[in-house]
C-alpha positions as protocol buffer text, in pm:
chain_id: "A"
residue {
  index: 1
  type: MET
  ca { x: 5216 y: 9103 z: -262 }
}
residue {
  index: 2
  type: GLU
  ca { x: 5253 y: 9212 z: 113 }
}
residue {
  index: 3
  type: SER
  ca { x: 5333 y: 9558 z: -4 }
}
residue {
  index: 4
  type: GLU
  ca { x: 5016 y: 9560 z: -192 }
}
residue {
  index: 5
  type: SER
  ca { x: 4835 y: 9459 z: 105 }
}
residue {
  index: 6
  type: LYS
  ca { x: 4958 y: 9710 z: 327 }
}
residue {
  index: 7
  type: ILE
  ca { x: 4897 y: 9997 z: 71 }
}
residue {
  index: 8
  type: LYS
  ca { x: 4539 y: 9859 z: 55 }
}
residue {
  index: 9
  type: MET
  ca { x: 4485 y: 9858 z: 438 }
}
residue {
  index: 10
  type: LYS
  ca { x: 4655 y: 10201 z: 469 }
}
residue {
  index: 11
  type: GLU
  ca { x: 4419 y: 10338 z: 196 }
}
residue {
  index: 12
  type: LYS
  ca { x: 4123 y: 10170 z: 402 }
}
residue {
  index: 13
  type: PHE
  ca { x: 4196 y: 10236 z: 749 }
}
residue {
  index: 14
  type: GLY
  ca { x: 4487 y: 10492 z: 729 }
}
residue {
  index: 15
  type: LEU
  ca { x: 4377 y: 10812 z: 934 }
}
residue {
  index: 16
  type: ARG
  ca { x: 4354 y: 11149 z: 752 }
}
residue {
  index: 17
  type: ARG
  ca { x: 4316 y: 11395 z: 1039 }
}
residue {
  index: 18
  type: ASP
  ca { x: 4635 y: 11494 z: 1190 }
}
residue {
  index: 19
  type: ILE
  ca { x: 4495 y: 11566 z: 1514 }
}
residue {
  index: 20
  type: VAL
  ca { x: 4382 y: 11202 z: 1550 }
}
residue {
  index: 21
  type: LYS
  ca { x: 4725 y: 11081 z: 1434 }
}
residue {
  index: 22
  type: GLU
  ca { x: 4907 y: 11304 z: 1699 }
}
residue {
  index: 23
  type: PHE
  ca { x: 4646 y: 11176 z: 1967 }
}
residue {
  index: 24
  type: LEU
  ca { x: 4729 y: 10820 z: 1905 }
}
residue {
  index: 25
  type: ALA
  ca { x: 5107 y: 10870 z: 1891 }
}
residue {
  index: 26
  type: GLU
  ca { x: 5097 y: 11082 z: 2225 }
}
residue {
  index: 27
  type: PHE
  ca { x: 4882 y: 10801 z: 2375 }
}
residue {
  index: 28
  type: LEU
  ca { x: 5118 y: 10530 z: 2278 }
}
residue {
  index: 29
  type: GLY
  ca { x: 5414 y: 10740 z: 2384 }
}
residue {
  index: 30
  type: ILE
  ca { x: 5295 y: 10806 z: 2736 }
}
residue {
  index: 31
  type: PHE
  ca { x: 5187 y: 10447 z: 2759 }
}
residue {
  index: 32
  type: VAL
  ca { x: 5553 y: 10335 z: 2708 }
}
residue {
  index: 33
  type: LEU
  ca { x: 5660 y: 10600 z: 2957 }
}
residue {
  index: 34
  type: ILE
  ca { x: 5436 y: 10504 z: 3216 }
}
residue {
  index: 35
  type: LEU
  ca { x: 5491 y: 10121 z: 3150 }
}
residue {
  index: 36
  type: PHE
  ca { x: 5872 y: 10136 z: 3183 }
}
residue {
  index: 37
  type: GLY
  ca { x: 5881 y: 10434 z: 3445 }
}
residue {
  index: 38
  type: CYS
  ca { x: 5621 y: 10328 z: 3696 }
}
residue {
  index: 39
  type: GLY
  ca { x: 5713 y: 9968 z: 3635 }
}
residue {
  index: 40
  type: SER
  ca { x: 6055 y: 10020 z: 3767 }
}
residue {
  index: 41
  type: VAL
  ca { x: 5908 y: 10217 z: 4068 }
}
residue {
  index: 42
  type: ALA
  ca { x: 5665 y: 9917 z: 4135 }
}
residue {
  index: 43
  type: GLN
  ca { x: 5957 y: 9667 z: 4118 }
}
residue {
  index: 44
  type: THR
  ca { x: 6151 y: 9872 z: 4361 }
}
residue {
  index: 45
  type: VAL
  ca { x: 5849 y: 9921 z: 4618 }
}
residue {
  index: 46
  type: LEU
  ca { x: 5712 y: 9594 z: 4590 }
}
residue {
  index: 47
  type: SER
  ca { x: 6034 y: 9401 z: 4641 }
}
residue {
  index: 48
  type: LYS
  ca { x: 6124 y: 9629 z: 4914 }
}
residue {
  index: 49
  type: GLY
  ca { x: 6462 y: 9720 z: 4746 }
}
residue {
  index: 50
  type: THR
  ca { x: 6574 y: 9373 z: 4669 }
}
residue {
  index: 51
  type: LEU
  ca { x: 6502 y: 9410 z: 4285 }
}
residue {
  index: 52
  type: GLY
  ca { x: 6541 y: 9794 z: 4240 }
}
residue {
  index: 53
  type: GLU
  ca { x: 6683 y: 10114 z: 4393 }
}
residue {
  index: 54
  type: PRO
  ca { x: 6678 y: 10475 z: 4296 }
}
residue {
  index: 55
  type: LEU
  ca { x: 6896 y: 10456 z: 4017 }
}
residue {
  index: 56
  type: THR
  ca { x: 6711 y: 10159 z: 3857 }
}
residue {
  index: 57
  type: ILE
  ca { x: 6407 y: 10386 z: 3875 }
}
residue {
  index: 58
  type: HIS
  ca { x: 6586 y: 10674 z: 3711 }
}
residue {
  index: 59
  type: ILE
  ca { x: 6708 y: 10445 z: 3436 }
}
residue {
  index: 60
  type: GLY
  ca { x: 6358 y: 10302 z: 3395 }
}
residue {
  index: 61
  type: PHE
  ca { x: 6207 y: 10653 z: 3345 }
}
residue {
  index: 62
  type: THR
  ca { x: 6514 y: 10729 z: 3126 }
}
residue {
  index: 63
  type: LEU
  ca { x: 6459 y: 10460 z: 2884 }
}
residue {
  index: 64
  type: GLY
  ca { x: 6075 y: 10515 z: 2903 }
}
residue {
  index: 65
  type: VAL
  ca { x: 6122 y: 10861 z: 2803 }
}
residue {
  index: 66
  type: MET
  ca { x: 6368 y: 10761 z: 2522 }
}
residue {
  index: 67
  type: MET
  ca { x: 6153 y: 10490 z: 2366 }
}
residue {
  index: 68
  type: ALA
  ca { x: 5829 y: 10712 z: 2402 }
}
residue {
  index: 69
  type: VAL
  ca { x: 6025 y: 10981 z: 2202 }
}
residue {
  index: 70
  type: TYR
  ca { x: 6105 y: 10751 z: 1940 }
}
residue {
  index: 71
  type: MET
  ca { x: 5754 y: 10619 z: 1908 }
}
residue {
  index: 72
  type: ALA
  ca { x: 5565 y: 10959 z: 1928 }
}
residue {
  index: 73
  type: GLY
  ca { x: 5819 y: 11209 z: 1751 }
}
residue {
  index: 74
  type: GLY
  ca { x: 4961 y: 9603 z: 3541 }
}
residue {
  index: 75
  type: VAL
  ca { x: 4964 y: 9576 z: 3822 }
}
residue {
  index: 76
  type: SER
  ca { x: 5014 y: 9219 z: 3953 }
}
residue {
  index: 77
  type: ASP
  ca { x: 4912 y: 9006 z: 4253 }
}
residue {
  index: 78
  type: ALA
  ca { x: 5217 y: 9167 z: 4433 }
}
residue {
  index: 79
  type: PHE
  ca { x: 5001 y: 9439 z: 4564 }
}
residue {
  index: 80
  type: MET
  ca { x: 4813 y: 9196 z: 4765 }
}
residue {
  index: 81
  type: ASP
  ca { x: 5124 y: 9034 z: 4931 }
}
residue {
  index: 82
  type: TYR
  ca { x: 5274 y: 9360 z: 5003 }
}
residue {
  index: 83
  type: THR
  ca { x: 4959 y: 9561 z: 5158 }
}
residue {
  index: 84
  type: ASP
  ca { x: 4763 y: 9289 z: 5288 }
}
residue {
  index: 85
  type: GLY
  ca { x: 4482 y: 9387 z: 5027 }
}
residue {
  index: 86
  type: GLU
  ca { x: 4473 y: 9757 z: 5149 }
}
residue {
  index: 87
  type: TYR
  ca { x: 4571 y: 10050 z: 4886 }
}
residue {
  index: 88
  type: ILE
  ca { x: 4740 y: 10292 z: 5099 }
}
residue {
  index: 89
  type: VAL
  ca { x: 4852 y: 10621 z: 4989 }
}
residue {
  index: 90
  type: SER
  ca { x: 5098 y: 10726 z: 5246 }
}
residue {
  index: 91
  type: GLY
  ca { x: 5323 y: 10552 z: 5508 }
}
residue {
  index: 92
  type: ALA
  ca { x: 5581 y: 10267 z: 5499 }
}
residue {
  index: 93
  type: ASN
  ca { x: 5343 y: 10039 z: 5287 }
}
residue {
  index: 94
  type: ALA
  ca { x: 5205 y: 10310 z: 5046 }
}
residue {
  index: 95
  type: THR
  ca { x: 5178 y: 10191 z: 4681 }
}
residue {
  index: 96
  type: ALA
  ca { x: 5002 y: 10510 z: 4529 }
}
residue {
  index: 97
  type: ASN
  ca { x: 5347 y: 10651 z: 4484 }
}
residue {
  index: 98
  type: ILE
  ca { x: 5427 y: 10383 z: 4228 }
}
residue {
  index: 99
  type: PHE
  ca { x: 5195 y: 10557 z: 3977 }
}
residue {
  index: 100
  type: ALA
  ca { x: 5202 y: 10929 z: 4082 }
}
residue {
  index: 101
  type: SER
  ca { x: 5449 y: 11169 z: 4270 }
}
residue {
  index: 102
  type: TYR
  ca { x: 5410 y: 11264 z: 4651 }
}
residue {
  index: 103
  type: PRO
  ca { x: 5626 y: 11488 z: 4826 }
}
residue {
  index: 104
  type: ALA
  ca { x: 5899 y: 11400 z: 5093 }
}
residue {
  index: 105
  type: LYS
  ca { x: 5810 y: 11494 z: 5449 }
}
residue {
  index: 106
  type: HIS
  ca { x: 6079 y: 11777 z: 5451 }
}
residue {
  index: 107
  type: LEU
  ca { x: 5891 y: 11948 z: 5136 }
}
residue {
  index: 108
  type: SER
  ca { x: 5659 y: 12223 z: 5183 }
}
residue {
  index: 109
  type: VAL
  ca { x: 5411 y: 12308 z: 4881 }
}
residue {
  index: 110
  type: LEU
  ca { x: 5569 y: 12612 z: 4784 }
}
residue {
  index: 111
  type: ASN
  ca { x: 5918 y: 12465 z: 4784 }
}
residue {
  index: 112
  type: GLY
  ca { x: 5761 y: 12167 z: 4576 }
}
residue {
  index: 113
  type: PHE
  ca { x: 5638 y: 12407 z: 4327 }
}
residue {
  index: 114
  type: VAL
  ca { x: 5967 y: 12575 z: 4298 }
}
residue {
  index: 115
  type: ASP
  ca { x: 6123 y: 12239 z: 4252 }
}
residue {
  index: 116
  type: GLN
  ca { x: 5907 y: 12146 z: 3959 }
}
residue {
  index: 117
  type: VAL
  ca { x: 5949 y: 12498 z: 3804 }
}
residue {
  index: 118
  type: ILE
  ca { x: 6329 y: 12453 z: 3827 }
}
residue {
  index: 119
  type: ALA
  ca { x: 6339 y: 12081 z: 3709 }
}
residue {
  index: 120
  type: THR
  ca { x: 6080 y: 12143 z: 3414 }
}
residue {
  index: 121
  type: GLY
  ca { x: 6273 y: 12474 z: 3323 }
}
residue {
  index: 122
  type: ALA
  ca { x: 6608 y: 12271 z: 3304 }
}
residue {
  index: 123
  type: LEU
  ca { x: 6437 y: 11996 z: 3090 }
}
residue {
  index: 124
  type: VAL
  ca { x: 6285 y: 12233 z: 2840 }
}
residue {
  index: 125
  type: LEU
  ca { x: 6607 y: 12458 z: 2828 }
}
residue {
  index: 126
  type: CYS
  ca { x: 6831 y: 12141 z: 2728 }
}
residue {
  index: 127
  type: ILE
  ca { x: 6569 y: 12007 z: 2481 }
}
residue {
  index: 128
  type: LEU
  ca { x: 6564 y: 12329 z: 2293 }
}
residue {
  index: 129
  type: ALA
  ca { x: 6946 y: 12312 z: 2288 }
}
residue {
  index: 130
  type: ILE
  ca { x: 6987 y: 11983 z: 2150 }
}
residue {
  index: 131
  type: THR
  ca { x: 6704 y: 12053 z: 1885 }
}
residue {
  index: 132
  type: ASP
  ca { x: 6829 y: 12403 z: 1794 }
}
residue {
  index: 133
  type: GLN
  ca { x: 6948 y: 12361 z: 1420 }
}
residue {
  index: 134
  type: LYS
  ca { x: 7141 y: 12701 z: 1484 }
}
residue {
  index: 135
  type: ASN
  ca { x: 7330 y: 12571 z: 1770 }
}
residue {
  index: 136
  type: ILE
  ca { x: 7550 y: 12261 z: 1783 }
}
residue {
  index: 137
  type: GLY
  ca { x: 7249 y: 12042 z: 1844 }
}
residue {
  index: 138
  type: ALA
  ca { x: 7239 y: 11663 z: 1848 }
}
residue {
  index: 139
  type: PRO
  ca { x: 7309 y: 11434 z: 1562 }
}
residue {
  index: 140
  type: LYS
  ca { x: 7003 y: 11336 z: 1363 }
}
residue {
  index: 141
  type: GLY
  ca { x: 6835 y: 11046 z: 1521 }
}
residue {
  index: 142
  type: MET
  ca { x: 7007 y: 11086 z: 1863 }
}
residue {
  index: 143
  type: GLU
  ca { x: 6744 y: 11340 z: 1988 }
}
residue {
  index: 144
  type: PRO
  ca { x: 6560 y: 11090 z: 2189 }
}
residue {
  index: 145
  type: LEU
  ca { x: 6897 y: 10937 z: 2343 }
}
residue {
  index: 146
  type: CYS
  ca { x: 6981 y: 11295 z: 2447 }
}
residue {
  index: 147
  type: ILE
  ca { x: 6649 y: 11384 z: 2601 }
}
residue {
  index: 148
  type: GLY
  ca { x: 6635 y: 11047 z: 2782 }
}
residue {
  index: 149
  type: LEU
  ca { x: 7015 y: 11152 z: 2935 }
}
residue {
  index: 150
  type: ILE
  ca { x: 6861 y: 11482 z: 3032 }
}
residue {
  index: 151
  type: ILE
  ca { x: 6593 y: 11286 z: 3237 }
}
residue {
  index: 152
  type: LEU
  ca { x: 6856 y: 11074 z: 3390 }
}
residue {
  index: 153
  type: ALA
  ca { x: 7047 y: 11392 z: 3494 }
}
residue {
  index: 154
  type: ILE
  ca { x: 6734 y: 11542 z: 3629 }
}
residue {
  index: 155
  type: GLY
  ca { x: 6669 y: 11211 z: 3833 }
}
residue {
  index: 156
  type: VAL
  ca { x: 6998 y: 11172 z: 3998 }
}
residue {
  index: 157
  type: SER
  ca { x: 7029 y: 11562 z: 4090 }
}
residue {
  index: 158
  type: MET
  ca { x: 6685 y: 11670 z: 4181 }
}
residue {
  index: 159
  type: GLY
  ca { x: 6492 y: 11324 z: 4272 }
}
residue {
  index: 160
  type: LEU
  ca { x: 6506 y: 11372 z: 4643 }
}
residue {
  index: 161
  type: ASN
  ca { x: 6208 y: 11614 z: 4708 }
}
residue {
  index: 162
  type: CYS
  ca { x: 5926 y: 11432 z: 4510 }
}
residue {
  index: 163
  type: GLY
  ca { x: 6083 y: 11225 z: 4235 }
}
residue {
  index: 164
  type: TYR
  ca { x: 6047 y: 11435 z: 3901 }
}
residue {
  index: 165
  type: PRO
  ca { x: 5724 y: 11428 z: 3746 }
}
residue {
  index: 166
  type: ILE
  ca { x: 5805 y: 11730 z: 3545 }
}
residue {
  index: 167
  type: ASN
  ca { x: 5501 y: 11637 z: 3286 }
}
residue {
  index: 168
  type: PRO
  ca { x: 5131 y: 11686 z: 3381 }
}
residue {
  index: 169
  type: ALA
  ca { x: 5059 y: 11395 z: 3157 }
}
residue {
  index: 170
  type: ARG
  ca { x: 5294 y: 11151 z: 3346 }
}
residue {
  index: 171
  type: ASP
  ca { x: 5149 y: 11243 z: 3704 }
}
residue {
  index: 172
  type: LEU
  ca { x: 4784 y: 11345 z: 3645 }
}
residue {
  index: 173
  type: GLY
  ca { x: 4649 y: 11060 z: 3452 }
}
residue {
  index: 174
  type: PRO
  ca { x: 4809 y: 10789 z: 3679 }
}
residue {
  index: 175
  type: ARG
  ca { x: 4659 y: 10971 z: 3980 }
}
residue {
  index: 176
  type: PHE
  ca { x: 4310 y: 10947 z: 3836 }
}
residue {
  index: 177
  type: PHE
  ca { x: 4371 y: 10587 z: 3781 }
}
residue {
  index: 178
  type: THR
  ca { x: 4468 y: 10524 z: 4159 }
}
residue {
  index: 179
  type: ALA
  ca { x: 4157 y: 10729 z: 4250 }
}
residue {
  index: 180
  type: VAL
  ca { x: 3930 y: 10501 z: 4078 }
}
residue {
  index: 181
  type: ALA
  ca { x: 4136 y: 10188 z: 4119 }
}
residue {
  index: 182
  type: GLY
  ca { x: 4094 y: 10149 z: 4488 }
}
residue {
  index: 183
  type: TRP
  ca { x: 4313 y: 10428 z: 4662 }
}
residue {
  index: 184
  type: GLY
  ca { x: 4036 y: 10657 z: 4677 }
}
residue {
  index: 185
  type: MET
  ca { x: 4017 y: 11077 z: 4676 }
}
residue {
  index: 186
  type: GLU
  ca { x: 4317 y: 11064 z: 4937 }
}
residue {
  index: 187
  type: VAL
  ca { x: 4556 y: 11077 z: 4656 }
}
residue {
  index: 188
  type: PHE
  ca { x: 4443 y: 11417 z: 4574 }
}
residue {
  index: 189
  type: ARG
  ca { x: 4422 y: 11528 z: 4956 }
}
residue {
  index: 190
  type: ALA
  ca { x: 4785 y: 11381 z: 5056 }
}
residue {
  index: 191
  type: GLY
  ca { x: 5068 y: 11600 z: 5094 }
}
residue {
  index: 192
  type: GLY
  ca { x: 4873 y: 11910 z: 5152 }
}
residue {
  index: 193
  type: CYS
  ca { x: 4663 y: 11871 z: 4846 }
}
residue {
  index: 194
  type: TRP
  ca { x: 4998 y: 11812 z: 4652 }
}
residue {
  index: 195
  type: TRP
  ca { x: 4824 y: 11697 z: 4328 }
}
residue {
  index: 196
  type: TRP
  ca { x: 4827 y: 12033 z: 4162 }
}
residue {
  index: 197
  type: ILE
  ca { x: 5199 y: 12108 z: 4194 }
}
residue {
  index: 198
  type: PRO
  ca { x: 5308 y: 11838 z: 3928 }
}
residue {
  index: 199
  type: VAL
  ca { x: 5044 y: 11981 z: 3699 }
}
residue {
  index: 200
  type: VAL
  ca { x: 5100 y: 12359 z: 3717 }
}
residue {
  index: 201
  type: GLY
  ca { x: 5479 y: 12357 z: 3825 }
}
residue {
  index: 202
  type: PRO
  ca { x: 5580 y: 12196 z: 3488 }
}
residue {
  index: 203
  type: MET
  ca { x: 5371 y: 12436 z: 3273 }
}
residue {
  index: 204
  type: VAL
  ca { x: 5520 y: 12744 z: 3457 }
}
residue {
  index: 205
  type: GLY
  ca { x: 5877 y: 12574 z: 3443 }
}
residue {
  index: 206
  type: GLY
  ca { x: 5839 y: 12506 z: 3074 }
}
residue {
  index: 207
  type: ALA
  ca { x: 5760 y: 12866 z: 3001 }
}
residue {
  index: 208
  type: VAL
  ca { x: 6033 y: 12992 z: 3205 }
}
residue {
  index: 209
  type: GLY
  ca { x: 6307 y: 12739 z: 3029 }
}
residue {
  index: 210
  type: ALA
  ca { x: 6175 y: 12842 z: 2688 }
}
residue {
  index: 211
  type: GLY
  ca { x: 6214 y: 13202 z: 2795 }
}
residue {
  index: 212
  type: ILE
  ca { x: 6550 y: 13184 z: 2910 }
}
residue {
  index: 213
  type: TYR
  ca { x: 6684 y: 12990 z: 2609 }
}
residue {
  index: 214
  type: PHE
  ca { x: 6548 y: 13255 z: 2394 }
}
residue {
  index: 215
  type: LEU
  ca { x: 6668 y: 13567 z: 2554 }
}
residue {
  index: 216
  type: LEU
  ca { x: 7003 y: 13407 z: 2617 }
}
residue {
  index: 217
  type: ILE
  ca { x: 7080 y: 13200 z: 2326 }
}
residue {
  index: 218
  type: GLU
  ca { x: 6800 y: 13185 z: 2043 }
}
residue {
  index: 219
  type: LEU
  ca { x: 6769 y: 13576 z: 2011 }
}
residue {
  index: 220
  type: HIS
  ca { x: 7129 y: 13627 z: 1941 }
}
residue {
  index: 221
  type: HIS
  ca { x: 7148 y: 13363 z: 1667 }
}
residue {
  index: 222
  type: THR
  ca { x: 7287 y: 13507 z: 1341 }
}
residue {
  index: 223
  type: GLU
  ca { x: 7032 y: 13480 z: 1054 }
}
residue {
  index: 224
  type: PRO
  ca { x: 7177 y: 13325 z: 729 }
}
residue {
  index: 225
  type: ASP
  ca { x: 7045 y: 13601 z: 505 }
}
residue {
  index: 226
  type: LYS
  ca { x: 7205 y: 13864 z: 724 }
}
residue {
  index: 227
  type: LYS
  ca { x: 7525 y: 13689 z: 734 }
}
residue {
  index: 228
  type: GLU
  ca { x: 7517 y: 13643 z: 357 }
}
residue {
  index: 229
  type: GLU
  ca { x: 7459 y: 14021 z: 307 }
}
residue {
  index: 230
  type: ASN
  ca { x: 7739 y: 14105 z: 532 }
}
residue {
  index: 231
  type: ASN
  ca { x: 7973 y: 13864 z: 322 }
}
residue {
  index: 232
  type: VAL
  ca { x: 7878 y: 14032 z: 2 }
}
residue {
  index: 233
  type: GLN
  ca { x: 7911 y: 14378 z: 148 }
}
residue {
  index: 234
  type: GLU
  ca { x: 8262 y: 14271 z: 284 }
}
residue {
  index: 235
  type: LYS
  ca { x: 8370 y: 14138 z: -50 }
}
residue {
  index: 236
  type: TYR
  ca { x: 8249 y: 14441 z: -215 }
}
residue {
  index: 237
  type: GLU
  ca { x: 8454 y: 14669 z: 9 }
}
residue {
  index: 238
  type: MET
  ca { x: 8752 y: 14449 z: -58 }
}
residue {
  index: 239
  type: VAL
  ca { x: 8730 y: 14490 z: -414 }
}
residue {
  index: 240
  type: THR
  ca { x: 8665 y: 14866 z: -382 }
}
residue {
  index: 241
  type: LEU
  ca { x: 8973 y: 14905 z: -190 }
}
residue {
  index: 242
  type: SER
  ca { x: 9187 y: 14702 z: -410 }
}
């Protein structure tokens, strides 16, 4: 009876257009990523380090990415206690960095761009490796776990400069939210107009990482058909010689 009702609901409400299905899946996946990732940052910042630290933030984003991949392929009154009702973008009591990334004081715009290119390139490079069926790859169903571990590795090794946005959707959407939720347009001016770095840098880095993997690994895979032809030819030569 339950299965029949599910079938009827699917026939009546099930989406037919793939683009809409993909949109909903991506929406839910990014929501989970931001929920766990930014939630771990919020807990660390708002508790002033008593209920979190950099490692817990890395773990939060790692699990957020992992769960988001499995699914797709608030802010509480603590703000008022922490900032006395002010929405601060930079400084010791800043809270805008809970949602989006901001550069460390030592980081220039150029170095930040390079940082994002390298980090995203490494991410894409590793993802291509674990999903490459002609390489060793990851066991079926374990890909999200491996991708989550890649994020953890990037976080613990490259998180000093600006965190590790490495994804325009992870940074730009939350930045727009902070702009309209009380922090204002300072979120786009802070850090020398830093906001475009986590958008453009990952796009460039993704292309660089994919290009490197293609040129150094994928381009040199042996094609199954050619391998089969070579085996047949070798067998024919062996028969001829005998």
